[in-house]
Backbone bond lengths (Angstrom), bond angles and torsions (degrees), N, CA, C in turn:
res aa  C-N    CA-C-N  psi(-1)  N-CA   C-N-CA  omega(-1)  CA-C   N-CA-C  phi
1 M - - - 1.472 - - 1.520 106.38 -
2 R 1.277 115.49 132.61 1.512 122.73 -176.29 1.474 109.25 -114.88
3 F 1.403 115.76 127.36 1.509 120.50 178.64 1.484 102.53 -105.12
4 D 1.319 117.08 133.07 1.425 122.20 166.82 1.523 110.03 -101.39
5 L 1.260 115.54 170.21 1.432 121.72 -177.60 1.479 115.03 -59.53
6 E 1.319 116.64 -36.35 1.449 121.57 -177.92 1.542 110.45 -65.54
7 T 1.292 117.74 -44.64 1.455 122.41 178.13 1.524 110.26 -63.79
8 L 1.329 119.76 -45.77 1.420 124.12 172.59 1.515 113.63 -53.24
9 R 1.332 117.20 -48.55 1.405 120.78 176.43 1.500 115.62 -56.45
10 I 1.330 116.69 -45.28 1.414 121.64 178.01 1.551 113.98 -63.61
11 V 1.316 115.20 -42.57 1.490 119.10 177.52 1.504 110.64 -64.22
12 L 1.268 118.66 -41.47 1.534 123.28 178.03 1.473 110.25 -63.95
13 T 1.341 117.11 -45.39 1.490 120.51 -179.73 1.567 113.06 -61.43
14 I 1.322 114.91 -43.04 1.446 120.11 178.31 1.572 110.77 -67.14
15 S 1.319 118.66 -43.24 1.463 125.18 177.78 1.497 109.18 -60.49
16 L 1.324 117.78 -50.77 1.465 120.33 179.83 1.524 113.19 -60.78
17 S 1.351 116.35 -39.10 1.459 117.50 176.51 1.535 113.38 -63.32
18 L 1.301 117.01 -41.55 1.464 123.46 179.61 1.559 110.67 -61.91
19 V 1.322 115.51 -47.34 1.439 122.17 176.79 1.530 111.25 -60.19
20 L 1.326 118.63 -44.26 1.436 123.12 178.93 1.523 111.35 -61.32
21 V 1.254 115.88 -39.19 1.531 119.96 -179.52 1.583 109.78 -71.15
22 L 1.281 117.03 -39.93 1.435 120.39 175.48 1.487 112.89 -64.35
23 V 1.337 118.38 -42.00 1.428 121.04 -177.55 1.551 108.19 -66.14
24 L 1.325 117.89 -44.87 1.473 122.07 -178.89 1.550 111.56 -65.24
25 A 1.359 117.37 -36.96 1.444 120.49 178.88 1.540 111.01 -67.91
26 R 1.376 118.95 -38.09 1.383 119.71 175.90 1.544 115.28 -68.46
27 R 1.335 116.85 -37.60 1.411 122.73 175.26 1.528 112.00 -61.24
28 F 1.285 113.68 -46.66 1.538 121.82 178.05 1.494 110.20 -58.85
29 R 1.395 115.89 -47.39 1.505 117.58 -178.58 1.493 114.32 -65.26
30 R 1.461 113.53 -39.25 1.463 117.67 176.19 1.511 111.44 -62.44
31 K 1.310 117.02 -41.17 1.497 120.55 -179.59 1.506 109.25 -62.66
32 V 1.318 115.54 -48.88 1.518 118.49 -177.73 1.494 112.00 -60.89
33 F 1.315 120.61 -44.78 1.458 123.65 178.79 1.542 111.98 -65.66
34 A 1.320 117.44 -36.55 1.449 122.21 -177.51 1.572 113.50 -73.30
35 K 1.348 115.33 -36.73 1.466 117.88 -170.50 1.553 113.02 -107.05
36 D 1.328 115.35 -32.57 1.507 116.37 -170.89 1.503 111.94 -98.69
37 L 1.314 124.01 -20.72 1.381 125.14 -176.40 1.588 107.69 -99.80
38 P 1.321 118.67 125.82 1.456 116.74 177.40 1.573 110.80 -71.94
39 A 1.341 110.37 155.52 1.464 114.78 175.89 1.536 110.93 -68.49
40 L 1.313 114.86 144.46 1.534 117.08 -171.30 1.472 112.56 -62.85
41 R 1.307 120.36 -35.80 1.439 122.77 -170.54 1.492 111.91 -105.37
42 H 1.255 120.10 14.30 1.536 124.22 -177.99 1.472 109.82 -110.87
43 A 1.336 113.07 150.42 1.506 119.77 173.25 1.497 106.17 -73.42
44 E 1.363 113.78 143.28 1.477 121.05 177.51 1.535 107.61 -105.79
45 L 1.354 115.43 121.44 1.372 120.08 177.48 1.546 110.11 -88.27
46 S 1.321 115.48 102.29 1.453 125.77 -171.34 1.491 113.62 -80.90
47 E 1.331 117.34 -33.97 1.468 122.76 -174.73 1.439 112.07 -152.94
48 V 1.322 117.67 134.56 1.478 125.84 170.47 1.513 104.68 -129.88
49 R 1.384 114.34 114.24 1.486 119.86 -171.07 1.553 105.89 -139.32
50 V 1.365 112.67 141.64 1.461 119.96 176.26 1.492 106.44 -96.47
51 A 1.436 114.05 129.71 1.526 117.98 172.11 1.509 104.92 -115.74
52 Y 1.319 114.03 155.23 1.426 120.07 -171.89 1.517 110.52 -119.11
53 H 1.354 114.63 162.73 1.514 123.35 177.80 1.473 113.15 67.99
54 P 1.229 123.77 65.77 1.425 132.86 -1.83 1.497 110.08 -80.81
55 P 1.326 119.18 155.97 1.472 123.55 179.86 1.519 108.66 -64.10
56 R 1.332 117.72 125.88 1.390 124.91 173.20 1.438 114.48 -150.17
57 L 1.242 118.35 163.05 1.501 126.14 -177.66 1.465 110.10 -105.64
58 V 1.275 119.43 121.23 1.512 122.89 176.32 1.500 110.64 -105.50
59 V 1.302 112.79 120.01 1.540 119.76 -175.88 1.514 105.28 -114.86
60 R 1.307 116.19 129.33 1.423 121.07 173.04 1.539 107.83 -113.28
61 L 1.348 116.88 129.71 1.417 122.31 177.87 1.466 115.72 -139.18
62 Q 1.349 117.11 155.39 1.491 123.69 175.98 1.515 105.69 -107.77
63 V 1.322 116.57 125.94 1.427 122.09 -177.83 1.505 111.89 -109.65
64 P 1.326 121.40 124.76 1.392 122.07 -174.82 1.501 114.79 -81.71
65 R 1.387 117.05 -25.90 1.496 122.92 -174.55 1.517 105.51 -150.03
66 R 1.322 114.40 157.82 1.500 119.99 174.99 1.531 108.54 -64.14
67 E 1.316 111.70 127.34 1.466 117.32 179.68 1.622 108.31 -161.99
68 E 1.360 113.68 156.94 1.425 114.49 175.27 1.531 110.66 -90.62
69 Y 1.330 116.10 132.44 1.423 124.17 -176.91 1.571 109.94 -116.29
70 R 1.356 116.84 134.99 1.402 121.09 175.44 1.542 112.32 -115.12
71 T 1.283 118.74 145.44 1.503 122.14 -177.74 1.522 105.43 -122.61
72 A 1.343 113.07 146.87 1.462 117.34 178.28 1.538 107.93 -144.97
73 L 1.266 116.15 152.04 1.511 121.90 175.30 1.534 108.88 -102.88
74 L 1.326 114.78 125.89 1.445 123.35 -177.80 1.479 112.16 -114.74
75 D 1.355 119.76 151.30 1.455 121.47 173.37 1.630 109.27 -85.19
76 N 1.270 111.15 -175.44 1.493 116.55 -178.66 1.564 114.85 -60.41
77 S 1.330 116.20 -24.84 1.508 119.11 177.61 1.464 108.14 -97.42
78 H 1.305 121.26 15.36 1.496 126.31 174.67 1.589 110.64 65.37
79 Q 1.249 113.45 32.07 1.485 117.88 174.29 1.564 109.44 -96.44
80 P 1.337 119.21 130.39 1.420 121.50 -174.77 1.509 116.77 -62.30
81 L 1.293 115.71 127.79 1.487 119.77 -179.56 1.558 110.87 -105.34
82 Q 1.335 115.42 -31.78 1.484 120.47 -176.87 1.549 106.21 -160.29
83 E 1.312 117.62 140.78 1.393 121.41 172.44 1.536 110.29 -126.18
84 W 1.264 114.63 130.31 1.562 120.74 -175.06 1.552 108.19 -92.95
85 E 1.301 114.71 166.14 1.467 119.41 -175.88 1.551 108.77 -67.83
86 A 1.358 116.06 150.99 1.409 123.56 178.72 1.530 111.35 -67.04
87 V 1.337 117.49 147.85 1.457 125.21 174.79 1.414 113.13 -123.29
88 D 1.357 116.51 131.58 1.471 122.95 179.56 1.566 104.83 -95.22
89 L 1.355 118.32 113.99 1.381 120.75 -176.31 1.542 112.31 -115.65
90 A 1.399 115.09 139.96 1.396 118.12 175.50 1.510 109.72 -86.75
91 P 1.379 117.92 169.23 1.452 121.10 -177.42 1.571 109.39 -61.67
92 G 1.284 116.28 140.66 1.506 123.44 178.40 1.487 112.46 133.06
93 D 1.321 115.77 -168.64 1.468 122.44 179.00 1.469 111.49 -91.49
94 H 1.310 119.84 137.16 1.447 126.94 -176.80 1.461 110.07 -137.67
95 A 1.349 115.24 153.63 1.447 123.36 169.42 1.540 111.57 -125.28
96 I 1.327 114.02 125.63 1.467 118.62 -178.54 1.559 107.92 -116.19
97 E 1.323 115.66 135.68 1.458 122.45 177.27 1.575 108.22 -108.81
98 R 1.310 113.75 135.45 1.439 119.29 178.45 1.544 109.38 -131.59
99 S 1.347 116.52 131.76 1.481 119.99 -175.34 1.522 111.90 -73.41
100 L 1.376 115.73 140.74 1.459 122.68 174.80 1.534 110.82 -118.17
101 E 1.280 116.25 19.06 1.449 120.75 -176.27 1.521 107.37 -61.62
102 G 1.397 116.86 139.62 1.495 119.05 177.80 1.507 112.33 87.04
103 R 1.305 122.60 0.10 1.439 126.47 -178.20 1.476 108.36 -96.14
104 S 1.318 115.50 139.87 1.474 122.02 174.82 1.483 110.59 -79.39
105 D 1.364 116.90 158.59 1.437 120.62 172.56 1.483 114.71 -57.25
106 G 1.325 118.42 152.60 1.368 121.74 -178.01 1.549 116.16 142.13
107 F 1.302 118.22 -177.30 1.483 122.90 -179.35 1.474 108.56 -95.58
108 Y 1.310 115.48 136.00 1.485 126.74 -179.83 1.534 108.70 -132.25
109 H 1.276 114.22 172.59 1.431 121.05 179.75 1.637 106.48 -130.60
110 L 1.285 111.31 135.63 1.550 116.04 172.75 1.538 107.33 -99.12
111 E 1.267 117.19 131.85 1.469 120.67 173.22 1.498 108.89 -111.93
112 L 1.294 117.68 127.69 1.454 125.81 173.62 1.540 106.90 -112.22
113 R 1.385 113.55 124.05 1.532 117.63 -177.47 1.456 108.37 -128.55
114 S 1.354 113.65 146.31 1.443 124.18 169.77 1.453 103.78 -136.58
115 P 1.371 116.33 178.80 1.493 118.76 178.73 1.587 110.73 -64.75
116 T 1.283 118.13 -20.41 1.450 119.71 -172.34 1.535 114.35 -116.04
117 Q 1.415 117.87 -2.20 1.441 116.63 179.78 1.499 113.48 -155.88
118 R 1.277 122.33 165.01 1.397 128.47 177.61 1.560 105.63 -143.26
119 T 1.318 117.97 121.76 1.491 127.19 -179.46 1.453 109.53 -122.48
120 V 1.378 117.82 134.51 1.393 119.53 177.25 1.501 109.62 -130.26
121 R 1.363 116.40 130.84 1.457 122.53 -178.32 1.526 111.12 -124.86
122 R 1.279 119.88 137.56 1.401 123.26 179.93 1.575 110.85 -90.31
123 F 1.282 118.64 142.73 1.485 119.75 176.98 1.572 105.41 -145.87
124 R 1.393 114.21 168.32 1.407 121.54 -179.13 1.491 112.04 -121.00
125 L 1.270 118.70 130.30 1.475 125.09 178.90 1.498 104.76 -101.99
126 Q 1.314 117.41 119.30 1.511 118.79 178.73 1.516 106.28 -142.58
127 Q 1.281 115.32 101.59 1.503 122.59 -173.88 1.521 114.69 -88.97
128 A 1.360 113.68 -24.61 1.493 116.78 -173.20 1.544 112.44 -84.94
């Protein structure tokens, strides 16, 4: 069997195209699983919203198992400003309200902690 350069070029082009498609599909799959799917045993923070009169933070989360959760208010450099009491939550959907009275306008971070996770979300307080 005799291979000429034209046949070799066609085989290499097809092989390279298939390898490229496989690599891109694996990267896409890894990215989707890492960013879009929540971890099975972690609480999912579905909403962080500021409500006014009085100013308060409304946090909605989905809890997969009973666990104690702590929340804290952080500044822009992630330094703690205030820590609220721990809450023991059963599995399911929950809404937690935290007071923001006495805080000036600006950007803050909410930290949600449990023994197995730490989640930080940014929000803006604008009272005027």
